[in-house]
C-alpha positions as CSV (number, residue, x, y, z in Angstrom):
1,M,0.0,0.0,0.0
2,P,1.3,3.5,-0.7
3,P,2.2,5.7,2.3
4,P,-0.3,8.3,3.4
5,A,-0.2,11.6,1.7
6,G,0.2,13.7,4.8
7,G,3.3,14.5,6.8
8,P,5.1,11.7,8.7
9,P,4.3,11.0,12.3
10,G,5.9,13.5,14.6
11,G,6.4,17.2,14.3
12,G,3.6,17.7,16.8
13,P,1.8,21.1,16.9
14,A,4.8,22.9,15.3
15,G,4.6,20.6,12.3
16,E,0.9,21.0,12.0
17,R,1.2,24.8,12.2
18,L,3.9,24.7,9.5
19,D,1.6,22.6,7.3
20,A,-1.2,25.2,7.7
21,A,1.2,28.1,7.0
22,L,2.5,26.4,3.9
23,A,-1.0,25.6,2.6
24,E,-2.0,29.3,3.2
25,V,0.9,30.8,1.4
26,M,0.3,28.6,-1.6
27,R,-3.4,29.5,-1.7
28,E,-2.7,33.2,-1.4
29,T,0.1,33.3,-4.0
30,G,-1.3,30.7,-6.4
31,A,2.0,28.9,-6.3
32,S,2.0,25.3,-7.6
33,L,4.9,24.0,-5.5
34,A,6.5,24.8,-2.2
35,L,9.6,23.7,-0.2
36,V,10.5,24.8,3.3
37,Y,14.1,24.5,4.6
38,L,15.5,24.6,8.1
39,R,19.0,26.0,8.5
40,V,21.2,23.5,10.4
41,A,24.0,25.8,11.4
42,E,26.4,23.2,12.9
43,E,26.3,21.2,9.7
44,H,26.5,24.2,7.4
45,A,23.4,22.9,5.5
46,L,19.8,23.5,4.8
47,Q,17.4,20.6,5.4
48,L,14.0,20.1,3.8
49,V,11.3,19.9,6.4
50,G,8.1,20.6,4.5
51,L,6.8,20.4,0.9
52,A,3.6,20.8,-1.0
53,G,2.5,20.3,-4.6
54,V,5.2,17.8,-5.4
55,S,6.1,14.3,-4.4
56,R,8.9,13.4,-2.1
57,Q,10.4,11.3,-4.9
58,I,10.8,14.4,-7.1
59,A,12.1,16.5,-4.2
60,A,14.6,13.9,-3.0
61,P,17.7,15.5,-4.7
62,W,16.9,18.7,-2.7
63,Y,16.4,17.1,0.7
64,R,19.7,18.5,2.0
65,I,21.6,21.4,0.4
66,P,25.0,22.7,1.5
67,A,24.7,26.3,2.8
68,D,27.1,27.5,0.2
69,A,25.6,25.7,-2.8
70,P,24.8,27.7,-5.9
71,I,21.0,27.2,-5.4
72,P,18.4,30.0,-5.1
73,V,17.3,29.1,-1.5
74,A,20.9,28.9,-0.3
75,D,21.6,32.3,-1.9
76,A,18.4,33.7,-0.3
77,V,19.5,32.5,3.2
78,R,23.1,33.6,2.8
79,G,22.2,37.0,1.4
80,R,19.1,37.5,3.6
81,R,17.2,38.6,0.5
82,L,14.5,37.5,-1.9
83,V,15.7,35.7,-5.0
84,W,13.3,35.9,-8.0
85,L,13.6,34.0,-11.3
86,G,11.0,35.4,-13.6
87,G,12.7,34.7,-16.9
88,G,11.8,31.0,-17.3
89,Q,14.0,28.2,-18.2
90,E,16.8,30.2,-19.8
91,E,17.3,32.5,-16.8
92,V,17.3,29.5,-14.5
93,A,20.0,27.8,-16.7
94,R,22.1,31.0,-16.8
95,R,22.0,31.9,-13.1
96,Y,21.8,28.4,-11.6
97,P,23.2,25.8,-13.9
98,R,22.9,22.9,-11.5
99,L,19.2,23.7,-11.0
100,G,18.8,24.0,-14.7
101,I,20.2,20.5,-15.2
102,M,18.0,18.8,-12.5
103,L,14.8,20.6,-13.4
104,P,15.0,21.5,-17.1
105,Y,11.4,22.7,-17.3
106,E,9.6,26.1,-17.6
107,F,8.6,27.6,-14.3
108,M,9.0,30.8,-12.2
109,L,10.7,30.7,-8.8
110,A,10.9,32.7,-5.7
111,A,13.2,31.9,-2.7
112,A,13.1,33.9,0.5
113,P,14.9,33.6,3.9
114,V,12.8,32.8,7.0
115,I,14.1,35.3,9.6
116,D,13.2,35.2,13.2
117,G,14.3,38.4,14.9
118,A,17.9,38.9,13.7
119,T,18.5,35.2,13.0
120,V,18.0,33.4,9.7
121,R,16.2,30.1,10.6
122,G,15.7,28.7,7.1
123,G,14.1,29.5,3.7
124,I,11.1,28.9,1.5
125,V,10.9,28.1,-2.2
126,L,7.8,28.7,-4.3
127,L,7.2,27.7,-8.0
128,W,4.6,29.0,-10.4
129,P,3.8,27.9,-14.0
130,I,5.4,29.8,-16.8
131,W,2.3,31.9,-17.5
132,H,2.8,33.7,-14.2
133,P,3.7,37.5,-14.8
134,P,7.4,38.2,-15.1
135,D,7.4,40.1,-11.8
136,L,6.3,39.0,-8.3
137,G,3.1,40.9,-7.3
138,G,2.7,43.0,-4.2
139,H,0.1,40.7,-2.7
140,E,2.3,37.7,-3.4
141,R,5.2,39.4,-1.6
142,E,3.0,40.2,1.4
143,A,1.9,36.6,1.6
144,L,5.5,35.4,1.4
145,D,6.5,37.8,4.2
146,G,3.6,36.6,6.3
147,F,4.7,33.0,5.9
148,C,8.2,33.9,6.9
149,R,7.0,35.6,10.0
150,R,4.8,32.7,11.0
151,A,7.5,30.0,10.2
152,G,10.4,31.7,12.0
153,P,9.4,30.7,15.5
154,L,8.4,27.2,14.3
155,L,11.8,26.6,12.7
156,R,13.5,28.1,15.8
157,Q,11.9,25.3,17.9
158,A,13.4,22.6,15.5
159,E,16.8,24.2,15.2
160,G,18.1,22.6,18.4
161,G,18.5,19.3,16.7
162,G,16.2,16.9,18.5
163,H,12.9,18.1,17.2
164,A,10.7,15.7,15.3
165,L,10.8,18.0,12.2
166,L,14.4,17.0,11.7
167,R,13.7,13.3,12.0
168,G,12.7,11.1,9.0
169,E,11.4,12.5,5.7
170,P,10.0,16.0,5.3
171,R,6.4,16.7,5.9
172,L,4.2,16.5,2.8
173,V,1.2,18.8,2.8
174,P,-1.6,17.2,0.9
175,P,-3.6,19.1,-1.7
176,P,-6.9,20.6,-0.6
177,D,-9.7,18.1,-0.5
178,P,-11.9,18.2,-3.6
179,P,-15.6,19.0,-3.2
180,Q,-17.6,16.1,-2.0
181,A,-19.0,14.5,-5.2
182,D,-22.6,13.5,-5.5
183,P,-22.7,9.7,-5.5
184,G,-25.0,9.7,-8.5
185,L,-22.6,12.0,-10.4
186,A,-19.6,9.9,-9.4
187,A,-21.3,6.8,-10.7
188,A,-22.2,8.5,-13.9
189,A,-18.6,9.8,-14.4
190,H,-17.2,6.3,-13.8
191,A,-19.7,4.8,-16.3
192,F,-18.7,7.5,-18.8
193,A,-15.0,6.7,-18.4
194,E,-15.6,3.0,-18.8
195,R,-17.5,3.5,-22.1
196,L,-14.7,5.5,-23.7
197,P,-12.7,3.6,-26.4
198,V,-9.5,5.4,-25.2
199,G,-7.6,4.9,-21.9
200,C,-8.1,7.1,-18.9
201,C,-5.8,7.0,-16.0
202,A,-5.3,9.1,-12.8
203,L,-2.0,9.5,-10.9
204,D,-1.8,10.8,-7.4
205,P,0.9,13.5,-6.4
206,E,3.3,10.6,-5.8
207,G,2.8,9.3,-9.3
208,R,0.8,6.2,-8.3
209,I,-2.2,5.0,-10.3
210,T,-5.5,5.7,-8.5
211,F,-7.8,5.0,-11.4
212,L,-7.6,3.1,-14.8
213,N,-10.5,2.5,-17.0
214,A,-11.1,-0.8,-19.0
215,A,-9.8,0.7,-22.3
216,G,-6.6,1.8,-20.6
217,A,-6.1,-1.6,-19.0
218,R,-6.5,-3.2,-22.5
219,L,-4.1,-0.8,-24.1
220,V,-1.3,-1.2,-21.6
221,G,-1.9,-5.0,-21.3
222,A,-2.4,-5.2,-17.6
223,G,-5.4,-5.3,-15.3
224,A,-6.4,-2.3,-13.1
225,A,-6.3,-4.4,-10.0
226,V,-2.6,-5.1,-10.6
227,L,-1.6,-1.6,-11.4
228,L,-3.5,0.4,-8.8
229,G,-1.1,1.9,-6.2
230,Q,1.8,1.4,-8.6
231,R,3.9,3.9,-10.6
232,P,3.4,3.1,-14.3
233,W,7.2,3.3,-15.2
234,E,7.9,0.9,-12.3
235,A,5.0,-1.6,-12.8
236,L,5.2,-1.9,-16.6
237,P,8.6,-3.2,-17.9
238,W,8.3,-1.6,-21.3
239,L,8.1,1.8,-19.6
240,H,11.4,1.2,-17.8
241,E,13.2,4.1,-19.5
242,P,13.9,7.7,-18.6
243,V,11.3,9.4,-20.8
244,P,8.0,8.4,-19.0
245,E,9.2,9.5,-15.6
246,D,10.8,12.6,-17.0
247,R,7.5,13.7,-18.7
248,Y,5.6,13.0,-15.5
249,R,8.1,15.1,-13.6
250,A,7.9,17.9,-16.2
251,A,4.1,18.0,-15.9
252,V,4.2,18.2,-12.1
253,V,6.9,20.8,-11.9
254,S,5.8,23.0,-14.8
255,R,2.0,22.4,-14.3
256,Q,1.8,22.1,-18.1
257,P,0.5,19.2,-20.3
258,T,3.2,16.9,-21.6
259,A,3.2,13.9,-23.9
260,F,5.3,11.0,-24.9
261,T,5.1,7.8,-27.0
262,A,6.1,4.3,-26.0
263,L,6.3,0.9,-27.6
264,R,4.3,-1.8,-26.0
265,P,5.8,-5.1,-27.2
266,P,5.7,-6.4,-29.7
267,D,4.7,-3.6,-32.1
268,T,2.0,-1.4,-30.5
269,W,2.9,2.3,-30.2
270,L,0.9,4.1,-27.6
271,S,0.5,7.9,-27.0
272,F,0.4,9.2,-23.4
273,R,-0.8,12.7,-22.7
274,L,-0.5,14.1,-19.2
275,Y,-2.6,16.9,-17.7
276,P,-1.5,18.0,-14.2
277,D,-3.1,20.0,-11.4
278,A,-2.5,20.3,-7.7
279,G,-4.3,17.0,-7.0
280,G,-2.4,14.8,-9.4
281,V,-2.1,14.0,-13.1
282,S,-4.8,12.8,-15.6
283,V,-3.4,10.6,-18.3
284,H,-5.0,10.0,-21.8
285,I,-3.8,6.8,-23.5
286,S,-4.4,6.0,-27.1
287,P,-2.8,4.2,-30.0
288,A,-0.1,6.5,-31.3
289,D,-1.6,6.7,-34.8
290,G,-4.9,7.9,-33.4
291,T,-7.1,5.4,-35.2
292,Q,-9.5,5.1,-32.2
293,Q,-10.1,8.8,-31.9
294,A,-12.7,11.0,-33.6
295,P,-11.3,12.6,-36.8
296,D,-11.5,16.1,-35.4
297,A,-10.1,15.4,-32.0
298,P,-7.0,17.6,-31.4
299,V,-3.9,15.6,-30.7
300,P,-0.9,17.4,-29.2
301,P,2.2,16.4,-31.2
302,A,4.3,13.8,-29.5
303,P,8.0,14.5,-29.1
304,H,9.9,13.4,-32.2
305,P,12.6,10.7,-31.5
306,A,15.2,12.9,-33.1
307,E,14.4,15.9,-30.9
308,P,17.9,17.3,-30.0
309,V,17.0,17.6,-26.3
310,G,15.6,14.6,-24.5
311,A,16.1,12.6,-21.3
312,M,19.3,11.1,-22.5
313,A,20.9,14.5,-23.3
314,L,20.0,15.6,-19.8
315,Y,21.5,12.5,-18.3
316,Q,24.7,13.2,-20.4
317,L,24.7,16.7,-19.0
318,T,24.5,15.3,-15.5
319,H,27.3,12.8,-16.2
320,L,29.5,15.6,-17.5
321,A,28.7,17.7,-14.4
322,A,29.9,14.9,-12.2
323,A,33.0,14.4,-14.3
324,L,33.9,18.1,-14.3
325,A,33.8,18.0,-10.5
326,E,36.7,15.6,-10.6
327,A,38.8,17.6,-13.1
328,V,41.8,19.3,-11.5
329,G,43.7,21.7,-13.9
330,V,42.7,23.7,-17.0
331,H,44.2,21.0,-19.2
332,D,42.0,18.3,-17.5
333,V,38.9,20.4,-18.0
334,A,39.7,21.1,-21.6
335,E,40.3,17.5,-22.4
336,L,37.2,16.4,-20.6
337,V,35.0,18.9,-22.4
338,A,36.5,18.3,-25.7
339,G,36.2,14.5,-25.3
340,Q,32.6,14.5,-24.1
341,I,30.7,17.4,-25.7
342,V,31.1,16.3,-29.3
343,P,29.9,12.7,-29.0
344,A,27.3,13.4,-26.3
345,F,25.6,16.7,-27.4
346,G,25.6,16.6,-31.2
347,P,28.0,19.3,-32.5
348,Q,30.7,18.5,-35.1
349,G,33.0,21.1,-33.8
350,M,33.9,22.6,-30.4
351,V,36.3,25.3,-29.3
352,L,37.0,26.1,-25.6
353,M,38.6,29.5,-24.9
354,T,39.7,31.2,-21.7
355,V,40.3,34.9,-21.0
356,D,44.0,35.6,-20.6
357,E,45.4,39.2,-20.5
358,G,42.8,40.7,-22.7
359,R,42.8,37.8,-25.2
360,L,40.9,34.6,-25.8
361,R,43.3,31.6,-25.7
362,I,42.1,28.3,-27.1
363,V,42.7,25.6,-24.5
364,G,40.7,22.8,-26.1
365,H,39.1,21.9,-29.4
366,R,37.6,19.1,-31.5
367,G,36.6,19.0,-35.1
368,Y,39.0,21.8,-36.3
369,D,42.4,21.4,-37.9
370,R,45.4,22.9,-36.3
371,D,45.9,25.7,-38.9
372,F,42.4,27.0,-38.3
373,V,42.8,26.9,-34.5
374,A,46.2,28.6,-34.7
375,R,44.8,31.5,-36.8
376,H,42.1,32.3,-34.2
377,D,44.1,31.7,-31.0
378,G,44.7,34.8,-29.1
379,T,41.7,36.8,-30.4
380,P,41.6,40.2,-28.6
381,L,38.6,40.7,-26.4
382,S,38.0,44.0,-28.3
383,A,37.7,42.2,-31.7
384,D,34.4,42.5,-33.6
385,V,33.7,38.8,-33.6
386,T,31.0,36.7,-31.9
387,N,33.2,34.7,-29.5
388,A,34.6,38.0,-28.1
389,Q,31.1,39.6,-28.1
390,V,29.5,37.0,-25.9
391,V,32.3,37.5,-23.4
392,A,31.7,41.2,-23.3
393,T,27.9,40.9,-23.0
394,G,27.6,37.7,-21.1
395,T,24.7,36.7,-23.4
396,P,24.7,33.6,-25.6
397,V,24.3,33.9,-29.3
398,F,22.8,31.3,-31.6
399,Y,23.0,31.2,-35.4
400,P,20.6,28.5,-36.8
401,T,22.0,28.9,-40.4
402,Y,25.1,30.1,-42.1
403,E,23.2,32.9,-43.8
404,Q,22.2,34.4,-40.4
405,F,25.8,34.1,-39.2
406,E,27.1,35.8,-42.4
407,R,24.5,38.6,-42.2
408,A,25.6,39.4,-38.6
409,Y,29.3,39.1,-39.3
410,P,30.2,39.4,-43.0
411,G,33.3,37.5,-43.8
412,A,33.1,35.5,-40.5
413,P,35.4,32.5,-40.4
414,R,33.8,29.2,-41.4
415,H,35.4,25.8,-41.0
416,A,34.6,23.2,-43.7
417,D,30.8,23.4,-44.4
418,R,29.5,24.2,-40.9
419,Q,25.9,25.4,-41.0
420,A,25.0,26.4,-37.4
421,W,26.7,27.8,-34.4
422,A,26.2,28.3,-30.7
423,F,28.4,30.9,-29.0
424,L,28.2,30.6,-25.2
425,P,29.8,32.9,-22.6
426,L,31.5,31.2,-19.7
427,T,30.6,33.1,-16.5
428,A,31.6,32.1,-13.0
429,S,30.9,34.2,-9.9
430,G,29.8,37.1,-12.1
431,R,33.1,37.1,-14.0
432,Q,33.6,36.2,-17.7
433,V,36.3,33.4,-17.8
434,G,36.0,32.5,-21.5
435,S,33.7,31.3,-24.2
436,L,32.6,28.0,-25.8
437,V,31.8,27.7,-29.5
438,L,29.8,24.7,-30.8
439,S,29.3,24.2,-34.6
440,Y,27.1,21.9,-36.5
441,D,27.2,20.6,-40.1
442,R,23.4,21.1,-40.6
443,P,21.1,24.0,-39.9
444,R,19.7,23.8,-36.4
445,S,16.7,25.6,-34.9
446,F,18.0,25.7,-31.3
447,P,14.6,25.4,-29.6
448,P,14.3,27.1,-26.2
449,A,14.9,23.8,-24.3
450,E,18.1,23.2,-26.2
451,R,19.3,26.8,-25.6
452,A,18.7,26.4,-21.9
453,M,20.5,23.1,-21.8
454,L,23.5,24.5,-23.6
455,T,23.5,27.5,-21.3
456,S,23.6,25.2,-18.3
457,L,26.4,23.3,-20.0
458,A,28.4,26.5,-20.3
459,G,27.7,27.4,-16.7
460,L,29.1,24.1,-15.5
461,I,32.2,24.4,-17.7
462,A,32.8,28.0,-16.5
463,Q,32.7,26.9,-12.8
464,A,35.0,24.0,-13.5
465,L,37.4,26.3,-15.5
466,D,37.4,28.9,-12.7
467,R,38.4,26.2,-10.1
468,A,40.9,24.8,-12.5
469,R,42.6,28.1,-13.1
470,L,42.9,28.7,-9.4
471,Y,44.4,25.2,-9.0
472,D,46.9,25.9,-11.8
473,V,48.0,29.1,-10.1
474,K,48.5,27.4,-6.8
475,H,50.2,24.4,-8.5
476,T,52.7,26.7,-10.3
477,L,53.4,28.4,-7.0
478,A,53.9,25.2,-5.2
479,R,56.1,23.6,-7.8
480,T,58.3,26.7,-7.9
481,L,58.5,26.6,-4.1
482,Q,59.4,22.9,-4.2
483,T,62.0,23.3,-6.9
484,G,63.7,26.0,-4.8
485,L,63.7,23.8,-1.6
486,L,64.8,20.4,-2.9
487,P,68.4,20.0,-3.9
488,R,68.9,20.7,-7.6
489,V,72.0,18.5,-7.8
490,L,73.3,16.2,-5.1
491,P,77.0,16.6,-4.3
492,S,79.6,14.1,-5.7
493,V,81.2,12.1,-2.9
494,P,84.2,10.0,-3.8
495,G,83.5,6.3,-3.0
496,L,79.7,6.8,-2.9
497,G,77.2,6.2,-5.7
498,V,73.9,8.1,-5.3
499,A,70.5,8.1,-7.0
500,A,67.4,10.1,-5.9
501,R,63.8,10.2,-7.1
502,Y,60.8,12.2,-6.1
503,L,57.2,11.5,-7.3
504,P,54.4,13.8,-6.2
505,A,51.0,12.5,-5.1
506,G,48.5,11.7,-7.8
507,H,45.8,14.2,-6.5
508,G,45.6,17.5,-4.9
509,M,48.3,20.2,-5.1
510,D,51.0,17.7,-6.4
511,I,53.3,19.2,-3.7
512,G,54.1,17.8,-0.3
513,G,56.6,17.8,2.4
514,D,58.8,14.9,1.3
515,F,62.5,15.9,1.1
516,Y,66.0,14.4,0.9
517,D,69.5,15.7,1.0
518,L,73.1,14.7,0.9
519,I,75.8,16.6,2.9
520,R,79.6,16.4,2.9
521,P,80.6,17.5,6.5
522,A,84.3,16.2,6.1
523,P,86.4,14.2,3.6
524,G,85.5,10.5,3.6
525,T,82.1,11.0,5.2
526,A,78.6,11.9,3.9
527,V,75.3,12.5,5.7
528,A,72.1,11.4,3.9
529,V,68.8,12.8,5.0
530,I,65.2,11.9,4.2
531,G,62.0,13.2,5.7
532,D,58.3,13.8,5.4
533,V,56.4,16.8,6.7
534,Q,52.8,16.2,7.4
535,G,50.5,17.6,4.7
536,H,50.3,18.3,0.9
537,N,50.3,22.0,0.5
538,T,52.6,25.0,0.4
539,T,52.7,25.2,4.2
540,A,54.2,21.6,4.3
541,A,56.6,22.5,1.6
542,A,57.8,25.7,3.4
543,L,58.3,23.7,6.7
544,M,60.2,21.1,4.7
545,G,62.6,23.9,3.6
546,Q,63.1,24.9,7.2
547,V,63.8,21.4,8.4
548,R,66.2,20.7,5.5
549,T,68.1,24.0,6.3
550,A,68.3,23.1,10.0
551,V,69.5,19.6,9.3
552,H,72.1,20.8,6.8
553,A,73.5,23.3,9.3
554,H,73.8,20.8,12.2
555,A,75.3,18.1,9.9
556,T,77.9,20.5,8.5
557,A,78.9,21.4,12.1
558,G,79.7,17.7,12.7
559,A,76.8,16.7,15.0
560,S,75.9,13.0,15.2
561,P,72.7,11.8,13.6
562,G,70.9,11.7,17.0
563,D,72.1,15.2,17.9
564,I,71.0,16.5,14.5
565,L,67.5,15.3,15.1
566,A,67.4,16.5,18.7
567,R,68.5,20.1,17.8
568,T,66.1,20.2,14.8
569,N,63.3,19.0,17.0
570,R,63.9,21.8,19.5
571,L,63.7,24.3,16.6
572,L,60.4,23.0,15.4
573,A,59.0,22.9,18.9
574,D,59.9,26.6,19.2
575,L,58.4,27.5,15.8
576,D,55.2,25.5,16.7
577,P,54.1,25.1,13.0
578,G,51.3,22.8,13.9
579,L,52.7,20.1,11.6
580,F,54.8,17.0,12.5
581,T,57.8,15.7,10.6
582,S,59.4,12.3,10.3
583,C,63.1,12.3,9.5
584,L,65.9,9.8,9.2
585,I,69.6,10.7,9.3
586,A,72.3,8.2,8.0
587,E,76.0,9.2,8.5
588,L,78.2,7.2,6.2
589,D,81.9,6.7,7.2
590,L,83.3,5.5,3.9
591,E,86.8,5.1,5.3
592,R,85.8,2.6,8.0
593,G,82.8,1.1,6.2
594,L,80.3,2.1,8.8
595,V,76.9,3.8,8.8
596,R,75.3,5.5,11.9
597,I,71.5,5.9,11.7
598,A,69.0,7.9,13.8
599,S,65.3,8.1,13.2
600,A,62.5,10.4,14.2
601,G,59.4,8.2,13.5
602,H,60.5,7.5,9.9
603,P,60.1,4.2,8.0
604,P,63.1,2.0,8.5
605,P,65.8,1.9,5.8
606,L,66.6,-1.1,3.7
607,L,70.1,-2.5,3.3
608,H,71.1,-4.7,0.3
609,R,74.3,-6.5,1.1
610,P,76.6,-8.0,-1.5
611,G,75.5,-11.5,-2.3
612,G,71.8,-10.7,-2.8
613,R,70.5,-10.4,0.8
614,A,68.3,-7.4,1.6
615,E,67.0,-6.6,5.1
616,V,64.9,-4.1,6.9
617,L,67.1,-2.2,9.4
618,R,65.0,-2.0,12.6
619,V,66.5,1.1,14.2
620,P,64.8,2.7,17.1
621,P,62.1,4.9,15.5
622,G,62.1,7.8,18.0
623,L,59.4,10.5,18.3
624,L,58.2,12.6,15.4
625,L,59.8,16.1,15.2
626,G,57.8,18.9,16.6
627,I,55.8,17.1,19.3
628,E,57.9,17.5,22.4
629,P,60.9,19.9,22.8
630,D,63.3,17.7,24.8
631,V,63.7,14.3,23.1
632,D,66.7,12.0,22.8
633,Y,67.2,10.2,19.5
634,P,69.5,7.1,19.8
635,T,72.1,6.5,17.1
636,T,72.6,3.0,15.8
637,E,75.9,2.0,14.2
638,L,76.0,-0.8,11.4
639,A,78.6,-2.1,9.0
640,L,78.4,-0.9,5.4
641,P,80.6,-3.2,3.3
642,P,81.7,-2.1,-0.2
643,G,79.0,-2.8,-2.8
644,A,76.2,-2.5,-0.2
645,V,73.1,-0.4,-1.1
646,L,71.3,1.6,1.5
647,A,67.8,2.6,0.5
648,L,66.1,5.5,2.3
649,Y,62.5,6.3,1.4
650,T,59.3,8.0,2.6
651,D,56.1,6.2,3.5
652,G,54.4,6.9,0.1
653,L,56.6,4.2,-1.3
654,V,55.2,1.4,0.9
655,E,51.9,2.8,2.2
656,D,48.7,1.4,0.6
657,P,45.2,1.7,2.1
658,G,44.0,-1.5,3.6
659,M,47.4,-3.2,3.5
660,D,49.8,-3.8,6.5
661,I,52.8,-1.4,6.1
662,D,55.2,-4.0,7.5
663,E,54.2,-6.4,4.8
664,S,54.6,-3.7,2.2
665,T,58.1,-2.9,3.5
666,A,59.0,-6.5,3.5
667,E,57.8,-6.8,-0.1
668,L,60.0,-3.8,-1.1
669,A,63.0,-5.5,0.6
670,R,62.3,-8.7,-1.5
671,Y,62.1,-6.6,-4.7
672,L,65.4,-5.0,-3.8
673,A,67.0,-8.4,-3.1
674,G,65.9,-9.7,-6.5
675,T,67.2,-6.8,-8.5
676,G,70.7,-6.6,-7.3
677,S,72.9,-3.8,-6.1
678,G,72.6,-1.5,-9.1
679,A,75.9,-2.4,-10.4
680,G,74.6,-3.4,-13.8
681,A,74.1,-1.4,-17.0
682,G,71.4,0.8,-15.6
683,G,73.4,1.5,-12.4
684,L,71.8,3.0,-9.4
685,D,69.6,5.2,-11.6
686,G,68.1,2.1,-13.3
687,L,67.5,0.5,-9.8
688,A,65.8,3.7,-8.6
689,D,63.5,3.8,-11.6
690,G,62.7,0.1,-11.1
691,I,61.8,0.7,-7.4
692,I,59.5,3.6,-8.3
693,R,57.8,1.5,-11.0
694,H,57.3,-1.4,-8.6
695,A,55.9,0.9,-5.9
696,R,53.4,2.6,-8.3
697,D,52.2,-0.8,-9.5
698,A,51.9,-2.2,-6.0
699,T,50.2,0.7,-4.2
700,A,47.3,3.2,-4.9
701,H,49.9,6.0,-4.9
702,T,47.9,8.5,-2.8
703,D,51.0,10.1,-1.2
704,D,54.3,11.6,-2.3
705,M,57.2,9.2,-2.9
706,A,60.9,10.1,-2.2
707,L,63.7,7.6,-2.6
708,L,67.5,8.0,-1.9
709,L,69.8,5.1,-2.9
710,L,73.4,5.1,-1.6
711,R,76.0,2.5,-2.7
712,A,79.4,2.2,-0.9
713,A,82.0,1.6,-3.5
714,G,85.1,1.5,-1.3
715,R,88.1,3.8,-1.0
716,D,89.3,3.5,-4.5
717,A,85.9,3.8,-6.3
């Protein structure tokens, strides 16, 4: 049985008063749909607590909204102001691309904050059909203000966190009860519907079937007793596709009739026409060719299968939005856009441009040759061309035919035999960041729905590009910082072979606190250093530079490995950077064939001895640097015979989520034992490359990797 239409149990008197206030504001404003949100300050979110005129299923994507989301109600709450969208689908797509994707239908929208005293408690969203006047009327504003005054104290009661309004699903205000029908009239209406040769079906606000006449049951091939209480697209396997549900959702949200056709196996095409109101949706079902209708019966045209905008295009747009959220730099965004737009959205050509020092720079393209792209790269923003014009105005321009394009811009560039163009500005946070040009090899009408979809597409790309450009700036800064802090060239030490590698993490800033160094404090000795500062950002990189400088100074002064760590630790404790550092110092006495090692919480080194054995050197780990000011770090002395290879590394080389780090370290030691001492043709560099490849294959590579290999060659090497 379907759940009851009213609100869920709980909510008490506050919930009932909220229901009444919501019903009243809809009645006074004529709104077709309403959503009420509670501001959950500690979670920085808005939670849906009441709705009317729409099913919970349709409202589900909007149950919880981040407080900083680019959504009208979030803007209203943040700005403590009314947000009005009176321009229909195109304005929604331009100002709120995400909303345009999820609800690509025609409607008017108002969002207002619910303010109680000086505190914003939540917000309300109202929707009207597209035939609403383009401006919000004075009476509607007064009704909206009245609701906000009434709802403020009610939401204040729930804001504490334990109130029933916050538990379970949001309250659903049922539509007003219809007038009580005369039993005789009801029986006559039922008999009338049963005599009709076409199907008649009624859906409740949740989309479930509440009535199906005999002709409808015959046409869909299932009895009314089986279908009652079910959603058609869930109960009938041949309606298991996006279009039926999308058309139902369009009818409910827009309050306008919609239609679709569907094939009932094996070969019967049926036409479904949906007529919505506040109480549900009436559905007219007939053979798609209309043979059972009167000759003069008006038949709304069903969507053509080749219509450029349909459910699949919207799903492609949603998929692209999710993919763009994962893109990191401008190159990633450009490749993603170029690779997906052409196959998914129908154009034969695509050019993506960003604003750079007064010019439009092409960062991605498909369907154009290199010469054509090179000629138009770097177009000044002041040029009298469409791609610069849309950046200046922020308004998209569509040319359905080449003749229209040429009339607007005589001599405009034309690649191959392209026949239609869409020039879309890329706007993020009120700034123009570039433009997107799509071209087609056939004339294209660009109906309003497609224009809105392409505008949404441009908005999503603009936001991704804006984030990517910020990332690239930070990335360049971080790489410059890291290049200046890591040693450009390690010193040459007689009798010692050296190879070093650094590999940044696969995500994020590509910069971390991993470092290494090699110091020559005196003839015949060398001090090798490796460490890892907590974090993957410029702060970690800067601290890494301070640690490396301190270690270098103490090592040059002749301090032992343990003393180097103790002194560096005291410095970090005084600086109090809020980050911890692991570090390992290995002092190599090449004259005597010894190595002295001290560790501050760093992964243990590996030693490959001549003859093929490799072992993990279990030196006392010590405390991480920067935790306590007064810590002793013991120094362990070991033999380092000629030909032995000492491997120092950071945890990114062996750490893999879900795997024991000791086992990973032992596996690395086994790999080192099987590859030799680096004395072959590739030398230590070849061995280092092999270890990095092995680590990348064996782990998920979510952290930086640093590796320092040292081979004692003896006095005469």
